[in-house]
GUVEX-785612 format. One record per residue (C-alpha): residue number from 1; x, y, z. Coordinates in pm, 1 decimal. Layout:
<atoms>
+-----+----------+----------+----------+
!  nr !     east !    north !       up !
+-----+----------+----------+----------+
! NUM !        X !        Y !        Z !
...
+-----+----------+----------+----------+
</atoms>
This chain:
<atoms>
+-----+----------+----------+----------+
!  nr !     east !    north !       up !
+-----+----------+----------+----------+
!   1 !    722.2 !   3486.2 !  -5612.8 !
!   2 !    461.3 !   3445.3 !  -5417.3 !
!   3 !    419.4 !   3076.1 !  -5526.5 !
!   4 !    784.7 !   3060.0 !  -5406.4 !
!   5 !    764.1 !   3163.5 !  -5085.8 !
!   6 !    427.5 !   3036.3 !  -5065.3 !
!   7 !    596.6 !   2670.7 !  -5173.9 !
!   8 !    843.4 !   2705.1 !  -4894.8 !
!   9 !    633.6 !   2771.4 !  -4638.4 !
!  10 !    465.7 !   2434.7 !  -4646.9 !
!  11 !    790.8 !   2265.2 !  -4689.3 !
!  12 !    877.5 !   2446.2 !  -4354.7 !
!  13 !    559.5 !   2351.2 !  -4201.0 !
!  14 !    588.3 !   1961.7 !  -4339.2 !
!  15 !    969.3 !   1988.0 !  -4182.2 !
!  16 !    831.6 !   2049.5 !  -3880.7 !
!  17 !    467.1 !   1828.9 !  -3869.0 !
!  18 !    777.8 !   1582.6 !  -3965.9 !
!  19 !    963.3 !   1684.2 !  -3649.8 !
!  20 !    691.0 !   1675.7 !  -3420.4 !
!  21 !    565.3 !   1356.5 !  -3561.8 !
!  22 !    889.6 !   1163.0 !  -3479.8 !
!  23 !    964.7 !   1323.4 !  -3168.3 !
!  24 !    575.2 !   1166.7 !  -3065.6 !
!  25 !    709.0 !    833.0 !  -3184.4 !
!  26 !   1010.3 !    828.9 !  -2989.7 !
!  27 !    856.8 !    916.5 !  -2696.1 !
!  28 !    626.9 !    638.6 !  -2768.7 !
!  29 !    873.6 !    416.8 !  -2803.3 !
!  30 !   1022.9 !    457.6 !  -2502.1 !
!  31 !    719.4 !    499.5 !  -2311.0 !
!  32 !    673.7 !    146.5 !  -2444.4 !
!  33 !   1011.2 !    -17.1 !  -2347.4 !
!  34 !    982.0 !    134.0 !  -2030.4 !
!  35 !    635.0 !    -53.5 !  -1986.1 !
!  36 !    754.9 !   -334.4 !  -2081.1 !
!  37 !   1018.7 !   -358.9 !  -1778.9 !
!  38 !   1166.5 !   -702.4 !  -1728.4 !
!  39 !    961.5 !   -928.3 !  -1504.9 !
!  40 !   1255.1 !   -963.1 !  -1259.0 !
!  41 !   1308.1 !   -614.2 !  -1284.7 !
!  42 !    955.3 !   -560.4 !  -1179.4 !
!  43 !    968.7 !   -847.7 !   -893.4 !
!  44 !   1294.3 !   -657.4 !   -741.2 !
!  45 !   1145.0 !   -345.6 !   -695.2 !
!  46 !    871.1 !   -497.7 !   -485.1 !
!  47 !   1098.0 !   -675.6 !   -294.6 !
!  48 !   1266.1 !   -385.6 !   -235.7 !
!  49 !    952.2 !   -162.1 !   -158.9 !
!  50 !   1019.7 !   -156.3 !    185.8 !
!  51 !   1378.0 !   -156.5 !    253.4 !
!  52 !   1362.7 !    144.1 !    446.3 !
!  53 !   1197.8 !      7.3 !    695.2 !
!  54 !   1495.1 !   -260.5 !    744.1 !
!  55 !   1638.2 !   -258.2 !   1128.6 !
!  56 !   1972.3 !   -308.1 !    901.2 !
!  57 !   1928.9 !      5.3 !    678.3 !
!  58 !   1788.8 !    201.1 !    990.8 !
!  59 !   2099.0 !    165.4 !   1135.6 !
!  60 !   2367.8 !    175.5 !    837.7 !
!  61 !   2179.6 !    517.9 !    723.7 !
!  62 !   2112.8 !    669.3 !   1065.7 !
!  63 !   2263.2 !    945.6 !   1262.7 !
!  64 !   2583.3 !    840.0 !   1398.7 !
!  65 !   2946.6 !    744.9 !   1378.3 !
!  66 !   3086.7 !    428.8 !   1140.3 !
!  67 !   3200.9 !    263.7 !   1512.5 !
!  68 !   2886.6 !    298.9 !   1672.1 !
!  69 !   2688.1 !    159.0 !   1313.3 !
!  70 !   2923.8 !   -128.7 !   1347.3 !
!  71 !   2824.9 !   -234.8 !   1708.0 !
!  72 !   2469.3 !   -202.3 !   1633.0 !
!  73 !   2480.7 !   -425.2 !   1353.9 !
!  74 !   2703.9 !   -685.2 !   1521.1 !
!  75 !   2464.9 !   -708.3 !   1801.3 !
!  76 !   2171.3 !   -777.5 !   1580.4 !
!  77 !   2388.2 !  -1086.8 !   1420.1 !
!  78 !   2401.8 !  -1334.0 !   1659.5 !
!  79 !   2200.7 !  -1588.2 !   1755.1 !
!  80 !   2004.9 !  -1497.9 !   2047.7 !
!  81 !   1856.1 !  -1755.1 !   2240.7 !
!  82 !   1659.5 !  -1510.8 !   2480.4 !
!  83 !   1455.1 !  -1497.0 !   2150.7 !
!  84 !   1240.7 !  -1664.5 !   1986.5 !
!  85 !   1362.6 !  -1894.0 !   1677.1 !
!  86 !   1116.4 !  -1725.3 !   1464.9 !
!  87 !   1255.4 !  -1372.1 !   1553.0 !
!  88 !   1620.5 !  -1512.9 !   1511.4 !
!  89 !   1533.4 !  -1623.6 !   1149.9 !
!  90 !   1326.6 !  -1243.1 !   1042.5 !
!  91 !   1676.0 !  -1084.8 !   1179.0 !
!  92 !   1861.8 !  -1306.2 !    897.4 !
!  93 !   1649.3 !  -1263.1 !    713.3 !
!  94 !   1630.3 !   -897.3 !    686.6 !
!  95 !   2020.0 !   -918.4 !    687.2 !
!  96 !   2002.1 !  -1093.6 !    369.1 !
!  97 !   1779.6 !   -868.4 !    211.3 !
!  98 !   2004.7 !   -563.5 !    301.1 !
!  99 !   2237.4 !   -731.2 !    141.6 !
! 100 !   2087.4 !   -816.9 !   -142.5 !
! 101 !   1983.1 !   -464.8 !   -195.3 !
! 102 !   2326.5 !   -318.5 !   -107.2 !
! 103 !   2520.0 !   -179.1 !   -437.2 !
! 104 !   2804.2 !   -391.5 !   -528.1 !
! 105 !   2986.4 !   -108.8 !   -511.1 !
! 106 !   2920.8 !    -60.7 !   -143.4 !
! 107 !   2992.3 !   -409.6 !    -76.8 !
! 108 !   3366.5 !   -434.8 !    125.6 !
+-----+----------+----------+----------+
</atoms>
């Protein structure tokens, strides 16, 4: 009878070891899959890393009522003759970046 108990303990131990190994292998596979992220995902993450500093992001997600936000965005969009051409280009580029970052579900 002692032999049956011993073989049962070995079987349980073996199953436990196998389970542990399987879990470890699955975790390793998931980690490798995440590490092998598509290059375009890495580029997007870098591209949008500073989105919180974007003036349009600050307006949309800042405090205030929707009408005030709408007016603030509208005031930033037109070409301003008093500003340098480069400043106008930067504002337009910031708006384009914000539109690209904005998830499609939020686009109107």
